[in-house]
N, C-alpha and C positions, 0 to 999 in steps of 0.2 A: 504493499499500500504506499502511495506517495502522499506528500503534503503540499499545500499551496503556499507559495510565496509571491504575492501579487498576481501577475498574470502567468507565472511559471508554476509548473508542477514538478516536484523533485522526488526522485525515488533512488534507492540504492540497490544495485543488482549483485554486487560482490563487495567485500570489504575494500574501501578506498575507491570504489567505482560508482559514480553517481550519474543519473540521467536527469536532464533538465528539459522539460517539454513546454513548448508554446506554439499554438496554431499548427499542430500536427507535425512539428519538427522537433527532433530530439538532439540536444547538445549533450556532450559528455564531459564530466569533470573527473580526472584521475588524480588521486592524492597519494604521494609517496611520503617518505620520512623527512625530506628536506625541500622538495618542490612539488607543485601541482601543475597540471596541464589541462587547459580547456580545449576541447575538440569541437570546433565550429562555434560561431557567435550568433547564429540564428538571424531573425529579421531585425533585431535591434530595437524593438518597440519600447522596451523598458530597461531598467538598470539591472542587467544580469550580474554585474559586479557585486551587488548587494547579496545576491543568492550565493555567490561563491564565498564571500567573506563570512557568511553564516556557517559555512561548512569548514573553511580553512583560511588561515591568514598567511600561509606559506607563499613564498615567491612563485609567480605564475608564468608559465609559458602559455602562449595562445597560438593554436594551429587551426587552419581551416582546410577542410577536405577538398574543396574546389571553390570556384568563384561565384557560384549562383547566389541569387538574392536571398534565398531562405537559409543560407549557410554562412554568409559573410557580411551581412548588413549591420551586425552589432560590433564590427571591428573598431568603430570610432571610440568605443569605451576603453580601449587599451593602448598602451604606449607603442606596442609593436606586435604584428601578427605575421606568422609564418605561413607561406603558401608556395606551391610549386610555381616556378617561373612561367611555365606555359599557361597558367591560369591568371597571371597578374592582370593582363589587359581585360580579361573577362570579368574579373572582380571589380575593376574600375568601372566597367560598363554597367554592371548590375548594382553598383552603388550610385549611379547617376539619378537625378531627380525623376527622370522619365521612368526608369525601371523600378525605383523605390515606391512609386505610386501604384504599381500593377496589382499587388496582392492586398492592398489595404481594405478592400471591400469586405472580405470574409475574415479579416484578422481579429484576433483578440488583443485589444490594446488597453492600456491603463486609463483610468479616469483622468481627464485633463490632458490627454495626449496632444502634443504639439506637432501637428502634421507638417507645418511649414519648416520647422527645425529638422524634423526627421528626413524630409526630402533632400536636405542639403548637408547631411552628416559627412558624406564622403567615405572612401574606402579605408581610411586609417593609414598608418605607416606599414608598408608591406616589406617583408624580408624573405629571401629565398630558402627553400628546403629542397633537398634532393634525395633520391633513393639511397638508403643506407645510413642516412643521418639518424642519430639516436638521442633521445631525450632521457636523461637519467634523473628520475624523480627521487631515488633512494628506496631500494627494495622493489622498485618497478621501473623497467626500461621500456620505452616505446620507440620502435624502429620504423622509420618512414619507408613505405612500400609504394612504388609507382604503379597505378592501376588505371591506365587510360581506357577510354571508351565513352562513358557518359560525358566527359570532357577530356581534352588532351592532357590536362594537368591534375586529374583526379588522383588522390593518394589515399592510402590507408595507414593505420598505425598498428603494429604488431607488438603485443605484450606477451613475451615468451613465458614470463613467470606465471601468468594466469592461463596460458594457452588460448589467448583471445585476440581477435583482430577487430579493430574499428574500421568500418568500410565506408562511412559517408553514404554516397549514392552510387558508389563504384560497382556494386552488384546487389541487386534486390529483386523482389517479385515483379516489379514493374519499371525496370530501368529505362529511362528515356534515351533513345538513340536517334530521335528524329529532329532534334534541335540543330541549328546551323553549326554550333560549336562542338557537336558530338563527332566521334570518330566512327569509321566504318564498323559494321557488325564483325568483321574479321578481327579487328583490334580488340573488341570486347571479348570475343571468343578466346583470343590469346591471353587476355587478363584472367579469364575464368580458369584457363589451364594453369596459369601461374599461381593463382590462389590455391588450386587443388594440390599443387606440389609443395606448398608451404606447410610447416609443422604447427598446426593449431587445431583446437577442437570446437571453438565457439566463435560466433560472429555477432557484432552489434551494428545495426544499420540505422540510418537517420530518420526513417519514416516507419519504423516498426519497433514496438517497445521491448519485447523480450529478447533474451539471449537465444540465438538460433544455432542448431548443430551444423557442422561443416558439410554434412551430407546434402544439405539444401543446394549446394553448388552443383550437384549432379543434375538436379532438375533444371537449373539455369542453363547448363551445358546442353541438355536435351532440347531446350527451347530454341537455342541459337543454331544447333546442328540440324534440326528438322523444323523449318519455319512454317509447317502446315498449321493453320489456325486452329483446327479442331484438336490437333495433338497438344497445342499450347494450352487450350482450355482444360483438357484432361489433366495435364501436368499441374496446372495451377490449382485444380480441385484437390489433387493429392497434397500439395503444399499446405492447403488450408487445414488438412487433417493431421499435419505433422505435429509432433510433441514439442514442448519447450522446456528449457532448463529452469529449474527453480531451486 
């Protein structure tokens, strides 16, 4: 069970691993012994920093999985945000006033929300990350994994200590590959092969609450290997029946 902090809902999936949800997007806070890391900053409608400070006062790294509006528009609240170089321009585009206004219709925003200020927050100060970079939090390490497909610069974070990977939108039940910034299906297929070869047991995605088993990747691979629509629907029906880690 989670608890509410303003417009955010907070839950803990493992010791030191917290999920922060707003408007159907999950951000993740991972807390080690000497540092913490925030994975994605969400839409940025409210002060996510106050949520973090309620959990930990440790020095904080901030990393965004890719440059889309629902993952990187809270960047303005932090001194520096890490992102793959291939998604920096996308992040700047999605932090433009035109893009920031797109999802406000159905958004959960705080009382007294200042729309004009929100539209002009900007992308924050971006710093590059690359495959193989490691964030040492103390007792927990998070390794950057390049996972192109949904966007060219999509990344994941592999926590070997928990046998867990944070995926953002890089692989999920409804990954979007039709946007102009998306890579070809063949690139996404290679990313799925890469994920299947990595040593982990559990996945966390940005639009799905629970920990998911690695075997779910097999269904995703089936979908991109055989793009027959009826087969896809059958596979997704099986996904809906799959168990979850608790």
